[in-house]
Structures are given as structure tokens and as C-alpha cells.
C-alpha positions, 0 to 999 in steps of 0.5 A: 779709127786712128791709132792712138798717140797719147803725146800728140792728141789734144787732151782737152777733148772728149776722147773714146779709146778702143783698147783691144785685148792685150793692147796695153789699156792700163799702160795707156791710162798710166801714160795719160795720167802722167801727162795730165800731171806734167801739164799741171793738173793736181793729183787730186783733181784727176778722177779715175773711175773703174768698176771694182774695188780690186781694179781701183786698187790695182790702178792706183798701184800701177799709176803710182809705180809709173809715176815713180819710175818716170820721175826717177828717169827724168831726174837721172838719165832720161836718154837711157829710157825706152819709155815713150813718156820719159822721152816725150817729157825730156824733150821739153827742156825749158819746162822740165824742172817744172814738170819734175816738180809737179811729178814729185809733188804728185808722188808726195800727195798720191794718197789724195789721188781720186782713183775709185769705183763708180759707186764710191764716186757717186757716194762721195759726190752726193755726200760732199754736195748734199745741198746741191744734190738734195740728198741726205748727209748720212747715207746708210749703204746696204750692199745686199738688197735681197731682204728688202726685195723679199719683204716688198714682194711678200707684202704685195702677195699678202695685200693684192694676191692672196684675196683673189679668186681661188681659181686664179690662185690655182692658175698662179700655182699652176704657173709657179707664180710666187713672191720669189718668182716675181723677185727673180723676174723683176729684180733686174728691172726695178732699178732701171729708170727710163725703162720702157715696159710692154705692155704698159697697161692691161685690165684685170677681168673678173670672169671666174663665175662665167668660167665656173658656169661653163665647167658645170655644163661640161661636167653635165655633158661628161656625166650623161653624154660621154659615150656620144662624144666618144662615138662621134670622134671615133666614127669621124673619118677625117680625124687622125686616129693615131692621136684620137684612138679607141684607147685615148679618147675614152681615157681623156674623157674619163680623166676630165670627168674625174677631175671635175668630180674631185674639184667640182667648179674649182677645177682649173684645166691647163689648156695647152698642148702638154696640159690637161686632157680637156684641151684635146677637145677644143676646136683649136686642137681638132683643126690641127688633127682633122684632114684637109677637106673634112668638116670638123665634128660638131658638138656643144661639148667642143664649143664649150671646151673652146670657150674654156680655152679663151678663158685661159687666155684671159687668165694669161692677160690677168697675170700680165695685169698683175705683173704691171700692178706689182711693178708699180707697187714694188717701186713705190713700196721699195722707195717708201721703205728706203726712206723710212729706214734711211737705206741706200742700195748701190744702184740708188747712188747712181740713180740719185746722182743722175737724177740730181744732175738732170734737175740741176737747172742752175748747174750748181752741182755740175760746177761744184763737181768740176771745181773738184775734178778737172779731168776724168778717165773711165776704165772698162767703159764698155761695161757702163750703163746709160745712167752712168754715162749720163752722169759723166757726160753731163759733168765733163763732156759738155764742156770743151776744155775738160779732158775726158777719156773713155777707155774700153773695148766693146768686143769684151762687153760680157757683163750684161747680167750685171747691168752692163749696156753695150748700147751706152758705148754706142751712144758715147762713140757717137757723141765723143769728139775723137776716137782712137784705137790701140793697135799693138798687142803686147800680150800674145805671141805674133803667130797666136795674134795672127791665128785669132785675127784669122778667126774673126776675119772670116766674116764681115761682121763677126760681132753682129752689131755694125758699131762693133768693128773688128780691126786686126791688131799687130805685134811690136817689132821686138815681139817673138814667138814663144812656143817651141818643140825641138827647136822648131816653132809650134803653131800656137792656136791648136784644135784638138778634134774629137772624131765621132764614133757610133757608140757616142753619137745621138740620133742626129749624129752628134756627140751628146752632152751626156757623152761629152761630160764623160769624155772631155774632163779626162781628155783635158786632164790627159792632154795636159799631162801629155803637154807637161811631159812633152818637149814643148818649151815656152818663154814668158820674156823675150830676154829669158830662156825657153823653159819646160811647161809647168802646171802654173803656166796653164789655165782651163777656161770653162763656162759653168761651175759644174764644168769647173768641178768636173775638170778639177776632179779629172786633174786630181785623178791624174795627180795634176795640181789645180785650183778653182777660181770660182765664185760662191759663198763659203757659207754654201759649202759642205764645211759650213754645214758641218761646222754648224752641226759641230757648234750646236753640239758644243753649245748644248752637249746634253742633246744626244742628237746634236753630238751624233750629228757632229760626229757624222761630219767630215771632222769626226768621220763617224760611220753608221756602224760607229753611230749605232755603237754609241746607242748601244754603249752608254760609256762610249757616248758619255766619253764623247759627251764629256769631250764636248762639254770640255769644248763648251767650257773652253769656248765660254772661258777662252773664246771661240778660236781657242775652242775650235783650234783645240777641237781641231787639234784633238781631231788632227787626223782630219787635217792630215793623212790620206783620209784627211780633207783636201786643200779646198776643204781646209781653206773653207774651214779656216775661212769660216773660222776667220769670219766667225772670229771677226764677228765675235770681236766686232759684235762681242757675241756670246755663244748663243748669239753667235750660233744664231748669227751663224745659222742666218749666214747659211741662208742666202736671203738672210746672209750678212754682207761679208767677205764670204766669197770662196777663197782660192786654194794654194795656186802655186805651181797649179793649173788654174780653172777659171770661168770665162767671165772671171778670166776677163782681164787676166793672162795665162801662157797656155789656155785650154778651151774645152767648151767653146762648142756649147751652143747658145744658152737656154733662153727664157720663154717670157719676160724679155729685157732688150734694146729696141732698135726701133726706139734708138735702142731704148732698154725695154722689158716685155712680159707679155705684149702683143709684140712678144715675138719681136721682143724675143727675137731682139733678146736672142739677137743680143744674147747671140752677140754677147756670146761672140764677145765671150768667145773673143774674151776666151780666145785672147787670154793666152800669151803663148798657146791656146788649145781648143777642144773641138768636134761634132758636139751637140749644139756646136752649130749654134755656138759662137765659134761654130757659127763663125767657122761652119757656115754650112753643116756640122753633121759630118766630120769631113765638112767640119775638118774642111772648114778648119783646113780652110781656116788654117790656110789663111794662117798656116803657121799659126793654126794646127789641127790634131785628130783625136778620138775617144780611144786615144783619149782613154790611155791608162792613168799616170801621175806627175811626181812633184818634189816636196819643198823644204819648209822652214819657219821664219824667226821673229827678230822683233821684241814685243812689249807684252807688258803693255796691253788693253785688259778687262775683268774677263781677261783677268778672271780667265787668265789662269787655267780653266776654272772648275765649272762643276763647283756648284753642281752639288748645290744645284742638284740638292733636294728640291724644296717644292714649298719655295720653288723660284719663279724662274724654275723652268726658265731656260738656263745659260748665256742666252737667258742672261742676255735676255734679262740684261737686254730687258732691264737695259731698255725697261722704264722701271717706273712704267708698270705692268704694261711697260714690262709686257712691252719689253718682254714681248720685244726681247722674247722675239729677239732672243727666241723665247716664243713660248707664251708661258715663258713670256709670262714667267719672265714678266712675273720675275721682272716685276718681282725684281723691281718690287724687291726692296734693296736695303743698305745700312742707311737707306732702302728703295726698290728699282721701280722707284728709280726714274730713267734720269737717275740711271746710267745703263751699260756704263762703259769705262776705260782707265789707264794703269801704270802698273797692274799687279795682283799684290796691289789687289790683295793689299786692297782686300786686306783693308776691307771692312772686317765685317764684310771681308771675303773670307778665303777669297784673298787666297783664291786671288793667288790662283789668278796667274796674271802677269803685271802689265801697263796699259788700260782696263776697260769694262761695262757696268750694268747699271749705275743709279743715283738715289737720294744723293748717293750713287750705287753700282748694280750688276744683274746675275742670272746664275742658276744656283738652285731651284729654291729661294734658299739656294740664293741665301747670303752664304750661297751667293758668297760662294758664287761671288768667290767662285766667279771672282765677282769680288774682284769685278766690283772692286774694279767697277768701283775704282772706275766709278770712284774716279769718275765721280771725283771728276764730275761731282762737286765736293765729292766724298766717298763716304758721303756720295757712294751708297754701295754695290748690289749684285742682284741674283734675279732668279732668287729675288722675291718681294716677300723676302726683300734682301734676304735672298738673291740680293748681295750688298757690299760697301768697301771701306774708303781706304781700300778703294783709295789704295786700289785706285792709287795703285793703278794710276797717278792723279793725272790719269783720266777715266773715260766713260760712256753710258746711256 
């Protein structure tokens, strides 16, 4: 390939640019982007596509920065710039003013830049061209499809597997075939259009009755002629007696007979080498164990066992047939489910756009997209797949005058597990007009570049595929070597060779994986310590001075999260600061489980088991002895119980965040001190609190529903799509521990590679996904064809090639120094680096060292070899003293107007100190009158029950009768977890009683069952402005209440609410607004438990509850909102004529036989009081906004 000169190429072509590691890929993209702008392409017409949101955000930032700097230099002193782009544009004297105008306009309009991910591009294109693409206008995107896959898989097993013969079900169980295993096997192929399946079709053979007949014959022989078979085998001179010994043969016969006696004809024998004993008597097995030249023993029993083996092969084919059927069912059912529910997965966006372009015979969609985008640049092109390439090639490469750049590096294609397809890159390279390469490495020191060049030049085809060439990169003329020790340059590519020791090698003479797991983490930790204490110095900038190496300069690249944890622990043992940069969900952490136990204890402190579980968490750190003491001392337990009750009251009154922070403050020891949590644990806790808080705000969940939501998050298959990926601990002045896959695209001054010796990963023995070279590298999935050996070989070859590419990524992350831990480890010869360096054998340290010396001879100044052994690596622990930083808090210099805010009744009612939640406990605990027990006596209490009844009434058709009540109770009881049939019946009965209770006013009487849907507003939301909310105005309004209904003593209670005056808005939800006989009523449902008899819900008892919970204030706020609304919406509205009153329905105390005597609280404030309160909130120009259903 030719080196790229971005200023000389013809940009109106399809151009493939290979950007090796460190060669300035992003810089090249910014250069091409600015050149396109300069040549007249509008900023919104240049499409830039990458693969992650983070990468898109970074590209946007880098492009804008380059554009800004370029424009500044052009407007000021372009001659002083060392930027090739500036010099190139400044030479265009005649058009320079126009170029500057274009760049300036692009900078102003940069918010319109089309820089996005592939999925964002597809979604935007489908939405904007819905007619041309035949797609939906409203696309509901579901990030996680696992629940859908699980549902479809379980449906398949229910309808097509569970009714199969029991023998075959035993076979499936024997091979661990489950809905989950099918999902794991086929998840990666269900969204791959054009995928070739092998085999395409296999019939399902129903041979189970024949199998049982043979089993019956075998059982008869074993019962009556086992001795005959035993004697025949033991007397046979040609059979291997080490296997078929006097001990083994009778035991095998007895085991087989026993299994048949226990399971009769339902027995399924595993006819494999490591399966059941009956396999030992097949002719297939006897042939292998009979000496050459000797005849096989002959007996009907051996023939029958061989037939059994043939049936086992039929079962294997039946499983393949089932897999084929599953794939067909899966694809059809998933598409049907998506259409019904209107859901789209990320893969669907790509597949649907690709399909739309294939069917776009009139090119309408293509024309529409090309009118929007005049040029296209694709970043990280090596990670694309055939469908993505088809989309862009159809849109851009088929037209000769469209700039289309594909920038990537096939040597860094390491994401096959995510769907990346290196063979799509191969196709693009063949179809592109021109190909260029970036030849200069700007990242790494010259000697380090030479060392890496030497490694990949030892073989003619280091990346195994011919189309992935390795060309040596060079460094710029100004580049300097950046690692010195005592003013001498140090070879930057260093091999730390661990010699073998008789105590640590296995039988084959290699250091075992078990030993390496014990040796390597402390070896790395102590080596890093030595490096930090050494005289080595580095410089990150040619213009800077050499500096001592610090922990923040170092990264340790690992292959697995387990290795990362081991390295982290070893570094911590030596007091070397480090942080993990690994993937995973915070909901899978220990802290997530502990927080779950704590929240349950807070939500239900009456459960002793919940409290004990919470006390065992890392927050409270109770030992088993301390838990035992709780059982022995009731006073101690009651103390903790009261504390959890107090937390619950804070939760209900002030919210989740106030509760959990109060709890953490009380348990301050768990945050600090030597016994406190480490930084990882604290990071997880605060991350969880943030996620829970966001959910509370977004979904307005009560504690009961918040707990249900949180419990779901602990299960991966039920988890919502949240920003739950583990966050980094503080990474300042700390060693980074990163997986090789995650390190791609990153750069570190010093890199440790302790696990490059690991061989090829454990590969599957079935279900191979590979590209078939015999069919132009078509993606193929083989799950049991006759060509399975060929498929496996192709799969392994692709995996081996990807391991080489992973090696390249690992070696090219360092800018100054790369240190490789090497030695005679198990599987080293099958590792990517081992297969390059050691062509012959790795059984002797001498030969391995000779290979390393040979490598060094090609780049002597670049490579060094140190001989280490396990004793040297085990010197005493040491620690690094780190100065504690001087910390100070920033001062807030701005004044925030605290008087302007959005408020609500809940915020006002809880503005004072926590209310006494025990006010009604004496009433609740009064003597029970069994003669008038309420219907809901045994129905659960608490917020969950209240939400259940509110939801039923909100969705219930009051006129629908018993059938409608049963329907809604059934739906809501499943939703809210009230699954006990007796609870459902009780709920149905109580709701019917509420609907039939007569609601009486001074002028009217009606039942809710008479109110039709068109006469009601459910959950009516309101927002109205207030110029000055003051408690004095509230008191004044109450003083003007009707003396007959004036809430005695309540005006004094209002003074307890320490609410500061404010401006802003008041908002809320009214449970129900109805219209009956031209009058409007406010109805609020209350599920408060005042006692177990109807007498507990008398007018006096309800009055106390209304006062205790400030419901008087609540309904006055509701009334002001509704009064203002009716004034605007009802013609000739008059309060006295059109407003009927306010009902507070305490549903636990309502019954038709008592009508409004119990459980029904009614008030109708005087017009003067409403007007006074309304006028005090806002002027006549204010508007009240309503939403209801």
C-alpha cells in the first residue's frame, strides 16, 4: 500500500486507509473532515460513523478542536503553524477567505454535525425515511433482548420439547439441553441474515419403542446369562486384560443390570468412552481392546450393545433436528413478538436498513440518504460486519463522486465475539478504489517500535491470513527514545524470563497454571515496586524533562477479570495504588446484595430475620457471636429494631436518599478506618445509591415498589438497561489494571504483559461459527453436519488468527516501555507469541532463551532479556510511602434564589421535623370488637396495599359489575404480589362494598357504581403558579371556613409546618374528579389502617387522621387547582352552583350498611375561603395546567 497523503488524494473516491497502532488514525480523520469542510461540504452533510457512544463523543470533541485551531491559525499567522493542514490551506491564496468563511460557518453550526454510532445512523435514517424504508414511524428500541430470547426459548420447549418421548427427554437432560443452553448456543446467530446453516435439514426419527425392545433383551441376558458373558471375555486370549480384568467385567455387568432394574425400559445408557458401563461391551469398543490377529468374541449380547450404540447416534441426529426446528421457530416467533409489542433490538436497526436498501429498486431511499449526506467517513472499520458494509457500500461507494473513507486496522480486529467480521474488511479492500496506509507511529519510542517490528517480522505471514499484511512502521524524525537509566537509554521491550524449577514444573516439564497463578501476581507487584524505586526515568513529551516513573504511568494488561483481581490483590498487598478497569454490573457486586438485605430490613423492621441479615452485611459487620447475643438479649434486639423503624420513617417522610445517608452516617465506621470498606466497595455503594435515587425520581416509586424494582436488578435476565457498569475507583496516581480487549485504543507509558504465555483459549466441541473459504468466506454455523471436522478446523484457524491480533494490540499499547513476563509455562507453545518466537520446542529453558537471543540480535538496542527465578521474586514485602494530599473544599460564590422552586403537598407536609408516626397507635391497638370486624382486617397494611387499591380504582369501570371487579383484581394482584386466593377474594369484596356505599351530601346522594367512565378524571395532574406561598394565607383561608366544619385545633397544627415562603409552582395528582348531576366532586382514596372495626373509622377518628396527616391542607390545595380549572373550562361557572364537595374515602372502614356513617369523610369549604386561598397564590393571569385520563 502507498503511504497516505491526505492533501494529494482525490477525495471523491472510495478509499480504504489502514491505520496501524499509534499512527494517528483520529488525527487523520480530523484532517480529512476539515479538508471536506474547506472544499465546500456543509458540516451536517459529512457523516462520521463509529461504534460506541464514547468514541462518537470523543471524535466530535477532537474534530471541533482541530477545526477551531485550524481556523485560528488561518486567521492569524498560518506561516508559524507546523500543522500540515494549515500550511496546505494557506497556500490557496485565492480561495483562502472563502475557506475561512466555510470553516467559521462550520464551527458556528457544529451542533448539527453528523457524528454518530452505526446504530444511531440506522435509527435516524429509518425514522426520517419511514416511507422509503417501509418502517414504523415510532420505533421502540429495546437495548437488552435477553428477556425476549428467554421467553421464546421457553415457549419452544413448552410446545415442542416437553411432549417428546421420555427417553429422548432423558437424553436431553444427560447432555444438559435446556432453554438456557439453546439461548447460549444460538443467541449469536439469530440476527445474522445470510447465515449458512449446516446441516440444513435432518429428519427426527421416532425409534424409542425399538430402543426399549433391545433394552428388554439386554436386561434378560444380564439376569440369566451374565456369568456366560463374564467367562467368555475372561477366557478370551486376545482381549486386553488390563481393561477387561476379573475385577472390572463383573462390576460392569452388575452396574448395567442394576440400572435396568431401577429404571426398567426407561433407562438411557450413555454410549461413550466416559459414559455407562454398557458401552464396554459394544463391538466398537471390543475391536479397540482386542489384539491384532485375534477374532472378536461372539455373543448376542455384544450385538445388542452395538445396536444400542447405533440408537445413540440416532438420538444425536434427533438433537440436531431439534436444533434446526428451534432456529426456525426462534426466528419466526421472535419476529412475531417484536411486531406485536413494537420492539426493536439494536441488530434490527442494521438488518432493517440493509433489507430496505436491498429492496430499494427505484433507489428512492438511496437518493434520500445521499441528499442528506454528501460524504462519509467510517472509523474503526475493521470491527464492521457484512450487513453494515452492505449499507454503506450501497449508499456511497456505488457512486463515483461521493467521498467515502473507511479507516481501520485489520491487525486490531479483536471483537469477533461482538459480531465484528474481519472478512467484511477483506471484501471492502477488494472493492475500494484506492488503498493507503499510515506509516508513521507517533505513539511509541523509536526503539520500542523497532522491537515490535522485529517480533512480527520473524514470520512471513504473522497474522495467518494473507490479506492482513504486516508492514514495518517508522517514527517521525523528531521522535526520541524516552526511557533512560543513569543517563543511558534502556531497551524498552523487556522480557522477564522465569526459569523452571523442579518444585514448580509438572510432569511434562512446564510451569503449571496453578503454580503460575501463585507466582505471577506477586512477581508483577514486586517488579513494579522495583521499577518505582529504580533510577529509570521517562519523558512523555520530547520538550519535557525526564521524570521518575510513578504508579499512574503503569498499566498491567490481563486476559480475564480473575487475573485482574489477582494482580489487584498483589499490588494492594505491597501498598501499590491500583484501580481495576473491568466490565461488569454493579448489581452483581457484594455491595448490591448487602444493600438489598439492608433495604428489606428497613422496609419491614418487624421481621427479625431481615434485621439479622442486614446486621451481617459489610455495613454493620456483625459476627456470629454478636448475632447469637441478639437472640439471647431482647433489649439489645429491640434497640436495633427501633433504629430500623426510625430509618423506615425517614424513608417514608423524606425519601430514600435521606434515609440511606442517615444510615451511613450512623455507621460511619464502615466508611473509615482500617476496618472500613476499600475504595472499590465505596464506589459500588455510592453508584447503587445514585441508580436507586434516579429510579425514585423517574418512576416516583414507593418503598414497596422500589424494593421490587431493586430485587429485579439483582437478576441479569430481569435487569433493566441502566448505566450499571462498574465504575472506576479513583485512578489518580494509580496503576491501571485493564483487559487487553478493553485496552484497545488506549495508551500507557509503561505496560506489563504477564499473561501472553497463555495458549489458545478453551474451544467448544460443537456449534462452530466460522467463515467458509470454499464459499467466499460466507458466515456458516455448523451444529452437527458431516463436515464437522472441517468446520472445527476453520473455526480454530480463525480463533488462532484473532489471538495473533490480540497479541498485536497488547504489544502496541506502550509508549515508552513494555515488559513481558515469559518462561516455560504450560501451553506457551500454543500461545500467539509463543508460536511466533519458538518454532521448535519449549520444553527446555535453553532453547527458549536461544530463541529470545535470536530475536534480540535483530534489534539489539530495543530488546533486553532478564533471567529471573521464583526465589528472586519472593523477597520480603515492602511498601511505598505516599504523601497525603492537602485537601480543601471549594467555596460557593454564587447565590441561588431558594425562594423559587417547584413544590407539592408532600413537600409542604414533610417540611417540618419528622411527624410522630405513633399518633394513632393507641387507636390501632384498642380492644377488638369482633362483632363489627372490617372486611380488610387481614389484608396486608402499608404502602403496597395502598398502591394496589389505587391502581384497581384507577383502571376499574365502576359500572362493570362483579366480572369487571374480578378482572381488575386478578390483574393488579399479580402485578403487586398479592397472590393468595383469599386475599384476592377479600379485595374483591371490599372494592364492591366501596362502590355500593352511598356517598351523601347536603343536596345529593349517589354511589360510585353509578358513575360512568365519561363522568370521571383519574389521577388528574395539575400544575399552577404561585407568586407568594405563605402559611399565613393558608391560616387565613381556614379561618373563613364554615363554622360547622371548621377543623378544630387544626389551624394551630399548621404552625408546626416550618414552610418558608416561596415563589414558583405547586403540583400534584388528584385521585379522582367526577361530575354528577352538573356538580363536580373531588374524591381521594385512603387505605390508612385506623383499626380493625368499623367504629375505628367514625367521623371523629377520621377527623383525627385528617388532622394528623394534614389532609385538610391537601384537599384545600386540590380544591384551588380544580376551582381554577373549572373557572376556565365551564361556561358561567359558579362555585356554589357547580362544585359539590370533597370526599375522603377511608376504604377499610366503608360498608353499604353504614353508608356515610363510617369510612366516608365529606367537606365543602365556603366559597370565600376558596377564593381567599386562590387569590393568595397567584394573580388572575395565572394559568393552571391539567392532565388527566
